[in-house]
C-alpha positions as CSV (number, residue, x, y, z in Angstrom):
1,M,-153.9,-0.3,-57.9
2,N,-151.3,-1.4,-56.0
3,L,-149.8,0.3,-52.7
4,D,-146.9,2.2,-54.4
5,E,-149.2,3.7,-56.8
6,L,-151.6,5.0,-54.3
7,R,-148.7,6.7,-52.4
8,E,-147.7,8.2,-55.6
9,N,-151.0,9.7,-56.0
10,I,-150.8,11.0,-52.4
11,D,-147.1,12.5,-53.2
12,E,-148.7,14.4,-56.3
13,I,-151.5,15.7,-54.5
14,D,-149.2,17.0,-51.7
15,E,-147.0,18.8,-54.3
16,K,-150.3,20.6,-55.7
17,L,-151.3,21.2,-51.9
18,V,-147.9,23.1,-51.2
19,D,-148.2,25.2,-54.5
20,L,-151.7,26.3,-53.5
21,I,-150.7,27.2,-49.8
22,E,-147.6,29.2,-51.0
23,S,-150.0,31.0,-53.3
24,R,-152.2,31.8,-50.7
25,M,-149.2,33.1,-48.6
26,D,-148.2,35.4,-51.3
27,V,-151.6,36.7,-51.3
28,A,-151.8,37.2,-47.5
29,Q,-148.4,39.3,-47.7
30,K,-149.9,41.4,-50.5
31,I,-152.9,42.1,-48.1
32,A,-150.4,43.3,-45.4
33,D,-148.7,45.5,-48.0
34,Y,-152.1,46.8,-49.0
35,K,-153.0,47.6,-45.4
36,I,-149.5,49.3,-44.8
37,E,-149.5,51.4,-47.9
38,N,-153.4,52.3,-47.2
39,G,-153.9,52.3,-43.8
40,K,-157.2,50.3,-44.2
41,N,-158.8,47.5,-42.3
42,V,-159.4,44.4,-44.7
43,F,-159.6,41.8,-41.8
44,D,-163.1,40.4,-41.4
45,R,-163.7,37.7,-39.0
46,E,-167.3,37.4,-40.1
47,R,-166.0,36.8,-43.8
48,E,-163.8,34.1,-42.6
49,N,-166.5,32.2,-40.9
50,I,-168.6,32.4,-44.0
51,K,-165.7,31.2,-46.3
52,L,-165.0,28.3,-43.8
53,Q,-168.5,27.1,-44.1
54,K,-168.4,27.3,-47.7
55,V,-165.2,25.5,-48.0
56,Q,-166.8,22.8,-45.9
57,S,-170.0,22.6,-48.1
58,L,-167.5,21.9,-51.2
59,A,-166.5,18.3,-49.5
60,K,-168.3,15.8,-51.6
61,E,-168.7,13.1,-48.8
62,E,-170.3,14.4,-45.5
63,K,-167.7,12.3,-43.5
64,N,-164.8,14.8,-44.8
65,K,-166.4,18.2,-44.0
66,E,-164.7,18.0,-40.3
67,Y,-161.4,17.3,-41.8
68,V,-161.7,19.9,-44.5
69,G,-162.6,22.6,-41.8
70,E,-159.8,21.6,-39.7
71,L,-157.2,21.8,-42.5
72,F,-158.6,25.2,-43.7
73,E,-158.7,26.6,-40.2
74,K,-155.1,25.7,-39.8
75,I,-154.4,27.2,-43.3
76,M,-156.2,30.6,-42.4
77,E,-154.4,30.6,-39.1
78,V,-150.9,30.3,-40.7
79,S,-152.0,33.0,-43.5
80,R,-152.8,35.5,-40.5
81,K,-149.6,34.6,-38.7
82,S,-147.8,35.6,-42.0
83,Q,-149.7,39.1,-41.9
84,Y,-149.3,39.8,-38.2
85,M,-145.5,39.2,-38.7
86,R,-145.3,41.5,-41.6
87,L,-147.3,44.2,-40.0
88,A,-145.4,43.9,-36.8
89,D,-142.1,44.7,-38.6
90,K,-143.6,48.0,-39.6
91,G,-144.8,48.6,-36.0
92,I,-148.6,48.4,-37.2
93,V,-151.5,46.6,-35.3
94,D,-154.3,45.2,-37.5
95,D,-157.3,47.4,-36.6
96,G,-159.8,44.8,-37.3
97,A,-157.8,41.7,-35.6
98,S,-160.1,39.7,-33.1
99,G,-160.9,36.3,-31.8
100,D,-158.0,34.4,-30.7
101,P,-155.9,36.3,-28.0
102,A,-153.0,34.0,-28.3
103,S,-152.3,34.6,-31.9
104,I,-152.7,38.4,-31.4
105,L,-150.4,38.5,-28.5
106,A,-147.8,36.3,-30.3
107,Y,-147.4,38.6,-33.4
108,S,-147.9,42.1,-32.0
109,D,-145.0,44.0,-30.7
110,E,-147.2,46.7,-29.3
111,I,-149.0,44.2,-26.9
112,V,-146.3,41.5,-26.0
113,G,-144.5,42.5,-22.7
114,D,-141.7,39.9,-22.8
115,D,-140.5,41.5,-26.2
116,E,-139.9,44.6,-24.3
117,L,-137.8,43.1,-21.8
118,I,-134.0,42.2,-21.8
119,L,-133.3,40.2,-18.6
120,F,-136.7,39.3,-16.9
121,R,-138.4,37.7,-19.8
122,N,-138.7,34.1,-18.2
123,A,-142.6,34.2,-17.2
124,T,-144.4,30.9,-18.1
125,E,-146.5,31.2,-21.1
126,D,-149.7,31.5,-18.8
127,Q,-148.1,34.1,-16.6
128,S,-147.2,36.3,-19.8
129,Y,-150.8,35.8,-21.2
130,L,-152.3,37.0,-17.9
131,R,-150.1,39.8,-17.7
132,D,-150.2,41.0,-21.2
133,I,-154.1,40.7,-21.4
134,L,-154.6,42.7,-18.3
135,I,-152.1,45.4,-19.7
136,L,-153.8,45.6,-23.1
137,L,-157.3,45.9,-21.4
138,A,-156.3,48.6,-19.3
139,D,-155.5,50.7,-22.4
140,A,-158.9,51.5,-23.8
141,K,-157.6,52.4,-27.3
142,K,-155.4,49.5,-27.7
143,A,-157.9,47.2,-26.6
144,S,-160.7,48.4,-28.9
145,E,-158.3,48.2,-31.7
146,V,-157.8,44.4,-31.0
147,Y,-161.1,43.3,-29.3
148,S,-164.8,44.0,-29.5
149,N,-166.3,45.1,-26.3
150,D,-168.0,41.8,-25.8
151,E,-164.7,39.9,-26.3
152,Q,-162.9,42.4,-23.8
153,I,-165.5,41.4,-21.2
154,A,-165.1,37.9,-21.7
155,L,-161.4,38.4,-21.4
156,I,-161.4,40.5,-18.1
157,H,-163.3,37.8,-16.6
158,E,-161.0,35.2,-17.7
159,A,-158.0,37.0,-16.4
160,M,-159.7,37.5,-13.1
161,N,-160.2,33.9,-12.9
162,I,-156.7,33.2,-13.6
163,L,-155.5,35.8,-11.2
164,I,-157.5,34.8,-8.3
165,N,-156.5,31.1,-8.7
166,E,-152.9,31.9,-9.1
167,S,-153.1,34.1,-6.0
168,A,-155.1,31.6,-3.8
169,R,-152.6,28.6,-4.4
170,R,-149.9,31.2,-3.3
171,G,-151.8,32.6,-0.4
172,F,-151.5,36.2,-1.6
173,Y,-153.5,39.1,-0.4
174,G,-153.8,42.9,-0.8
175,N,-153.1,44.1,-4.5
176,L,-153.2,40.8,-6.5
177,W,-152.1,42.7,-9.6
178,H,-149.1,43.9,-7.5
179,C,-148.5,40.5,-5.8
180,F,-148.4,38.8,-9.4
181,L,-145.9,41.3,-10.8
182,T,-143.7,40.7,-7.9
183,L,-143.8,37.1,-8.3
184,L,-142.5,37.4,-11.7
185,L,-139.7,39.7,-10.4
186,V,-138.5,37.2,-7.7
187,S,-139.0,34.1,-9.8
188,D,-137.0,35.0,-12.8
189,E,-133.6,33.3,-12.8
190,N,-131.3,35.3,-14.8
191,A,-128.0,37.0,-15.1
192,Y,-128.9,40.0,-12.9
193,S,-130.8,38.0,-10.1
194,H,-128.4,35.0,-10.0
195,A,-125.2,37.4,-9.5
196,T,-127.2,39.6,-7.0
197,E,-128.0,36.8,-5.1
198,I,-124.4,35.5,-4.8
199,R,-122.6,38.8,-4.5
200,G,-125.1,41.2,-3.4
201,E,-126.1,44.4,-5.1
202,M,-123.8,45.3,-8.0
203,G,-123.3,48.1,-10.4
204,G,-122.0,48.0,-13.8
205,S,-123.8,47.3,-17.1
206,L,-125.9,44.4,-15.7
207,R,-127.6,46.6,-13.4
208,D,-128.0,49.3,-16.1
209,L,-129.9,46.5,-18.1
210,A,-132.0,45.4,-15.2
211,L,-132.9,48.9,-14.6
212,C,-134.3,49.1,-18.1
213,D,-136.7,46.1,-17.2
214,L,-137.5,47.7,-13.9
215,K,-138.6,51.0,-15.8
216,R,-141.2,48.7,-17.7
217,F,-142.5,47.2,-14.6
218,K,-142.7,50.5,-13.0
219,K,-145.3,51.4,-15.6
220,W,-147.2,48.3,-15.1
221,F,-147.4,48.5,-11.3
222,D,-148.8,52.3,-11.9
223,I,-151.4,51.0,-14.0
224,D,-154.8,52.5,-13.1
225,F,-157.6,50.0,-13.7
226,S,-160.5,52.5,-12.7
227,E,-161.3,53.3,-16.3
228,M,-161.2,49.4,-17.5
229,T,-163.6,48.8,-14.5
230,K,-166.2,51.4,-15.5
231,R,-165.9,50.7,-19.2
232,L,-166.3,47.0,-19.2
233,H,-168.7,47.3,-16.1
234,V,-166.7,45.0,-13.9
235,P,-166.8,46.8,-10.3
236,E,-165.9,43.4,-9.0
237,F,-162.4,43.7,-10.3
238,S,-161.7,46.2,-7.4
239,V,-161.7,43.4,-5.0
240,L,-158.7,41.9,-6.3
241,L,-156.7,45.1,-5.8
242,D,-157.6,44.9,-1.9
243,Y,-158.0,41.1,-1.7
244,Q,-158.6,39.8,2.0
245,A,-157.3,36.0,2.0
246,G,-158.6,35.2,5.6
247,E,-157.0,32.0,6.8
248,I,-156.0,30.7,3.8
249,K,-152.5,29.3,3.8
250,S,-150.1,29.1,1.0
251,K,-149.9,25.4,-0.9
252,I,-146.5,26.7,-2.6
253,Y,-144.7,28.8,-0.2
254,N,-144.0,28.8,3.6
255,T,-146.0,31.6,5.4
256,R,-143.0,33.9,5.8
257,V,-141.9,33.9,2.3
258,R,-145.5,34.4,1.3
259,D,-145.8,37.4,3.6
260,R,-142.5,38.6,2.3
261,I,-143.6,38.7,-1.1
262,C,-146.8,40.7,-0.3
263,E,-144.9,43.1,1.5
264,L,-142.4,43.5,-1.3
265,A,-145.5,44.3,-3.3
266,D,-146.6,46.9,-1.5
267,T,-143.0,48.3,-1.2
268,L,-142.4,48.1,-5.1
269,S,-145.6,49.9,-5.7
270,A,-144.8,52.7,-3.3
271,C,-141.3,53.3,-4.7
272,K,-140.9,56.7,-6.6
273,D,-138.9,55.3,-9.6
274,A,-137.2,52.1,-11.1
275,E,-134.0,52.7,-9.1
276,E,-135.6,52.5,-5.7
277,M,-137.6,49.5,-7.0
278,L,-134.5,47.9,-8.2
279,D,-132.7,48.6,-4.9
280,E,-135.6,46.9,-3.0
281,L,-135.6,43.7,-5.3
282,A,-131.7,43.4,-5.0
283,S,-132.3,43.4,-1.2
284,F,-134.8,40.5,-1.5
285,Y,-132.6,38.5,-3.7
286,G,-129.6,38.9,-1.0
287,Q,-132.0,37.8,1.7
288,Y,-134.1,34.9,0.0
289,G,-132.4,34.3,-3.0
290,V,-134.3,34.0,-6.5
291,G,-136.4,31.4,-8.3
292,K,-137.3,27.7,-7.0
293,F,-134.3,27.5,-4.9
294,G,-135.0,31.0,-3.1
295,L,-138.8,30.4,-2.5
296,H,-138.8,26.6,-1.6
297,K,-137.2,24.6,1.2
298,A,-137.2,21.1,0.0
299,F,-137.2,19.4,-3.6
300,R,-137.2,16.2,-5.4
301,I,-135.7,14.9,-8.4
302,R,-137.5,13.2,-11.6
303,H,-136.7,12.5,-15.2
304,V,-138.6,14.6,-18.0
305,D,-137.6,13.7,-21.5
306,D,-134.2,12.3,-20.4
307,E,-133.6,15.6,-18.5
308,T,-132.6,15.4,-14.7
309,R,-135.0,18.1,-13.0
310,I,-135.1,19.4,-9.5
311,E,-138.7,20.1,-8.5
312,P,-140.1,21.9,-5.3
313,I,-141.9,19.9,-2.7
314,R,-144.7,22.3,-1.9
315,N,-146.2,20.5,1.1
316,I,-143.5,19.5,3.8
317,R,-144.4,18.7,7.2
318,H,-143.8,21.8,9.5
319,V,-141.9,19.6,12.3
320,Q,-139.4,21.3,14.6
321,L,-136.5,19.7,16.7
322,K,-138.2,20.8,19.7
323,D,-141.2,18.8,18.9
324,L,-139.1,15.4,19.0
325,V,-139.2,14.1,22.5
326,G,-135.9,12.7,23.7
327,Y,-132.7,11.8,21.8
328,E,-131.2,15.2,23.2
329,I,-127.8,13.9,22.3
330,A,-128.4,12.7,18.8
331,K,-130.1,16.0,18.0
332,Q,-127.2,18.1,19.4
333,K,-124.9,16.1,17.4
334,L,-126.8,16.8,14.2
335,I,-127.2,20.4,15.1
336,E,-123.8,21.1,15.6
337,N,-122.7,19.5,12.2
338,T,-125.4,21.5,10.4
339,D,-124.8,24.7,12.1
340,A,-121.1,24.6,11.1
341,F,-122.3,23.7,7.3
342,V,-124.4,26.6,7.2
343,A,-122.1,29.0,8.5
344,G,-119.6,28.3,5.7
345,K,-117.3,25.9,8.0
346,K,-116.1,22.3,7.6
347,A,-118.9,20.0,8.2
348,N,-119.4,16.1,7.6
349,N,-121.9,13.8,5.7
350,C,-124.2,12.4,8.3
351,L,-125.7,9.2,8.7
352,L,-128.9,8.7,11.2
353,Y,-128.9,5.1,12.0
354,G,-130.8,2.8,14.6
355,D,-134.4,1.4,15.0
356,A,-137.3,2.1,13.2
357,G,-139.9,4.7,14.4
358,T,-137.0,6.6,16.4
359,G,-137.3,9.8,14.5
360,K,-134.5,9.8,12.0
361,S,-136.4,11.1,9.4
362,S,-138.6,13.7,11.5
363,C,-134.8,15.1,12.4
364,I,-134.1,15.7,8.7
365,K,-137.5,17.5,8.1
366,A,-137.0,19.5,11.2
367,I,-133.3,20.4,10.0
368,A,-135.2,21.8,6.6
369,N,-137.7,23.8,8.4
370,E,-135.4,25.5,11.0
371,Y,-132.4,26.1,8.8
372,Y,-134.3,27.3,5.6
373,D,-133.8,31.1,6.7
374,K,-130.3,30.3,6.8
375,G,-130.0,29.2,3.2
376,L,-130.3,25.5,3.7
377,R,-132.3,23.6,1.0
378,I,-132.6,19.7,1.1
379,I,-133.2,17.4,-2.0
380,E,-134.7,14.2,-1.5
381,V,-132.9,11.3,-3.6
382,Y,-134.1,7.8,-4.0
383,K,-131.8,5.0,-4.3
384,H,-132.8,4.3,-7.9
385,Q,-131.9,7.9,-8.9
386,F,-128.2,7.9,-7.6
387,K,-127.2,7.7,-11.3
388,D,-128.5,11.4,-11.6
389,L,-126.5,12.8,-8.7
390,N,-123.9,14.2,-10.8
391,D,-126.5,16.0,-12.7
392,V,-128.2,17.4,-9.4
393,I,-125.0,18.4,-8.4
394,A,-124.0,20.1,-11.5
395,Q,-127.2,22.3,-11.1
396,I,-126.6,23.3,-7.4
397,K,-123.0,23.8,-6.8
398,G,-122.9,27.2,-8.2
399,R,-126.1,28.5,-6.1
400,N,-125.8,30.7,-3.0
401,Y,-127.3,28.1,-0.8
402,K,-126.2,25.1,1.4
403,F,-127.5,22.0,0.0
404,I,-128.4,18.5,1.8
405,I,-128.9,15.7,-0.4
406,Y,-131.2,13.5,1.6
407,M,-131.5,9.8,1.5
408,D,-134.2,8.2,3.5
409,D,-134.1,4.5,4.5
410,L,-130.8,4.0,2.8
411,S,-129.9,0.3,2.8
412,F,-128.7,-2.4,0.2
413,E,-129.1,-5.8,-0.6
414,E,-126.0,-7.8,-1.5
415,F,-127.1,-8.0,-5.3
416,E,-127.6,-4.0,-5.4
417,T,-124.6,-2.2,-6.8
418,D,-126.2,1.5,-6.9
419,Y,-124.1,2.2,-3.7
420,K,-121.1,2.5,-6.1
421,Y,-122.4,5.6,-7.7
422,L,-123.0,7.1,-4.1
423,K,-119.4,6.2,-2.9
424,A,-117.9,8.1,-6.1
425,V,-120.2,11.1,-5.4
426,I,-119.4,11.2,-1.7
427,E,-115.8,10.7,-2.0
428,G,-113.4,9.2,-4.6
429,G,-114.4,10.4,-7.8
430,L,-112.4,12.9,-9.6
431,E,-114.4,16.0,-9.3
432,K,-114.4,17.5,-5.8
433,K,-117.7,17.5,-4.0
434,P,-118.9,21.2,-3.8
435,E,-118.4,23.1,-0.8
436,N,-122.2,24.0,-0.6
437,V,-123.4,20.0,-0.5
438,L,-123.6,17.6,2.1
439,I,-125.2,14.2,2.1
440,Y,-127.5,13.4,4.9
441,A,-129.0,9.8,5.1
442,T,-131.3,7.7,7.6
443,S,-131.0,4.0,7.8
444,N,-131.9,0.9,10.0
445,R,-128.3,-0.4,9.3
446,R,-125.4,0.8,10.6
447,H,-123.2,-0.5,7.8
448,L,-126.0,0.2,5.1
449,I,-125.0,-2.8,2.9
450,R,-126.4,-6.2,4.1
451,E,-123.9,-8.6,5.1
452,S,-123.9,-12.3,5.8
453,F,-122.1,-15.0,7.8
454,K,-120.2,-15.8,4.6
455,D,-118.5,-12.5,5.3
456,K,-117.0,-13.7,8.4
457,P,-113.4,-15.0,8.7
458,A,-114.3,-18.1,10.2
459,V,-116.6,-19.3,7.2
460,L,-114.8,-20.9,4.3
461,D,-116.2,-19.9,0.8
462,D,-114.8,-19.2,-2.6
463,D,-113.9,-15.7,-2.1
464,L,-110.1,-15.9,-2.0
465,H,-109.9,-12.2,-0.7
466,R,-112.7,-12.0,1.9
467,N,-111.3,-9.0,3.7
468,D,-111.6,-7.1,0.6
469,T,-114.9,-7.9,0.2
470,V,-115.9,-7.1,3.8
471,Q,-114.0,-3.6,3.2
472,E,-115.9,-3.0,0.1
473,K,-119.1,-3.3,2.0
474,L,-117.8,-1.2,4.8
475,S,-116.3,1.6,2.8
476,L,-119.9,3.5,2.0
477,A,-120.7,3.8,5.7
478,N,-117.4,4.8,6.6
479,R,-117.8,8.0,4.0
480,F,-120.2,9.4,6.4
481,G,-117.9,11.3,8.8
482,V,-120.8,11.7,11.7
483,T,-122.8,8.7,12.4
484,I,-125.6,9.4,15.0
485,Y,-127.6,6.5,16.6
486,F,-131.1,6.4,17.3
487,G,-132.3,3.5,19.5
488,A,-135.5,2.2,20.6
489,P,-136.5,4.1,23.8
490,E,-137.0,2.0,27.0
491,K,-140.0,1.4,28.9
492,K,-139.6,4.6,30.8
493,E,-138.4,6.9,28.0
494,F,-141.7,5.5,26.1
495,D,-144.0,6.6,28.9
496,E,-142.3,10.0,29.1
497,I,-142.8,10.5,25.2
498,V,-146.5,9.6,25.6
499,R,-147.1,11.8,28.6
500,T,-145.2,14.7,26.7
501,L,-147.2,14.4,23.7
502,A,-150.5,14.2,25.4
503,K,-149.9,17.2,27.2
504,R,-148.8,19.2,24.1
505,E,-152.1,18.3,22.5
506,G,-154.1,19.0,25.3
507,I,-155.5,15.6,26.1
508,E,-156.7,15.5,29.8
509,M,-156.5,11.8,31.0
510,D,-155.5,10.5,34.3
511,E,-151.7,10.0,33.8
512,S,-151.8,6.3,35.2
513,V,-154.6,5.4,32.6
514,L,-153.0,7.3,29.9
515,V,-149.6,5.0,30.5
516,A,-151.6,1.7,30.7
517,E,-153.5,2.4,27.4
518,A,-150.2,3.5,25.8
519,Q,-148.6,0.1,26.8
520,K,-151.5,-1.7,25.7
521,W,-151.2,0.0,22.3
522,E,-147.6,-0.4,21.8
523,M,-147.8,-4.1,22.6
524,S,-149.9,-4.5,19.2
525,H,-148.8,-1.6,17.0
526,G,-144.9,-1.9,16.5
527,G,-143.5,-1.9,19.9
528,L,-141.7,0.9,22.1
529,S,-140.9,3.9,19.7
530,G,-141.5,7.7,19.2
531,R,-143.8,6.6,16.1
532,T,-145.6,4.1,18.1
533,A,-146.3,6.9,20.8
534,Q,-147.3,9.7,18.2
535,Q,-149.9,7.1,16.6
536,F,-151.4,6.4,19.9
537,I,-152.0,9.9,20.5
538,D,-153.5,10.4,17.2
539,H,-155.5,7.6,18.0
540,L,-156.7,9.4,21.2
541,L,-157.4,12.6,19.3
542,G,-159.6,11.0,17.0
543,Q,-161.8,9.6,19.7
544,I,-162.4,13.1,21.2
């Protein structure tokens, strides 16, 4: 037989398989109808396991048994799905359904929480699973309809593990169930949360719809897990309702936001009704915002399936402007421009340029930390991502935050043309740059684009419009309305930086010896700069 004939055989077999599967689905529907009419449980997990083994035994060759089993398991899963959806249409839960929690939760309207929500239905799949499992297990009647006692015990331990890990990553403490529900509320970006973030508490139909969801959350906040704890013999679950986090810090949020979420969880749990809960939630949105931009201070961008995504940077260095020794005039210039920006006044794009290791990048990080509470967010963009700038701006221009697009160590060689995208974004494109967006860049070059002697008027080359070439190279730097110079410190300034840093770190050393050692260090470690001074102090701390 040739290849075409073999392919024809495969096609014929596929047609027969389709007919058989459709026949099985018809029978599955009839089983569902039988159950609806007679109210009888006809689901039997043990029977299906025996049937699977029997089907596998029919395989004539041992090597095919595994593949037959995989195929038949999938067919049974699809068949069960059909039954659950048919039953769900009639508001019936399969009394004998057990086993795969994901399939049960996916097809039963009696269980799935997202189907009961209107606006606040953007939880992740894992979050929905954790929430719905705990809600289900807290209801003894429903839990027993879906799972055996052993399965419930296994699920509660799995849910506890997930809840502890999720809470530990965020540094939550107190009632972790309440903190988790609060996290769902403050993270959900929807029509109500966006509108409230921008315009403050609002009335009308949108509030009424949000109130419907909060009534559901109120029930979840009020769940008493004591019966479940006794029934499943898990007294350790009570620890999660008064969890002491110790000194663990959040790996995702800054400490103040983490504390505010935990405080909000306590406040929401004490509210007498859903309306009071919604008022508290609206207040949080107005103060902190919602979703990733509300709960994080710094971001980066990356491509996922040809889509430009803005993702949080979860571990930003907690440097403050006061930590940077010297450069008071430069820092003040940066502060004044940023103050105007966050206050909604006119402000300029900033270029911080000068010698390496002088604190340019640290100043930007300090700005991110110190202005977070005033609604400032920073998005780090690398040179190869300039083509994505329009997509980034489209995602942030309608939000109630001020955004600084931060470009570190910005410079271009003569052959690089990506700066043209940046020029158009900063100033020159048809679309106006949003009022809530500025660009801050650091560079060792004042004019950003590498120049050569051939750009000088005295040098002859084949460029007939040499002045146009020079202006093209200077035009990018000229689009930054504020330029701030950070020069390498002189010897006396360097010594003062070393003394200040040593004092701050509690290093006890004779001042003359300290300065002498610092001078030896800088001669072989990058010269006079704030970075060199910090590296020297770190070296001393490592010797203690």
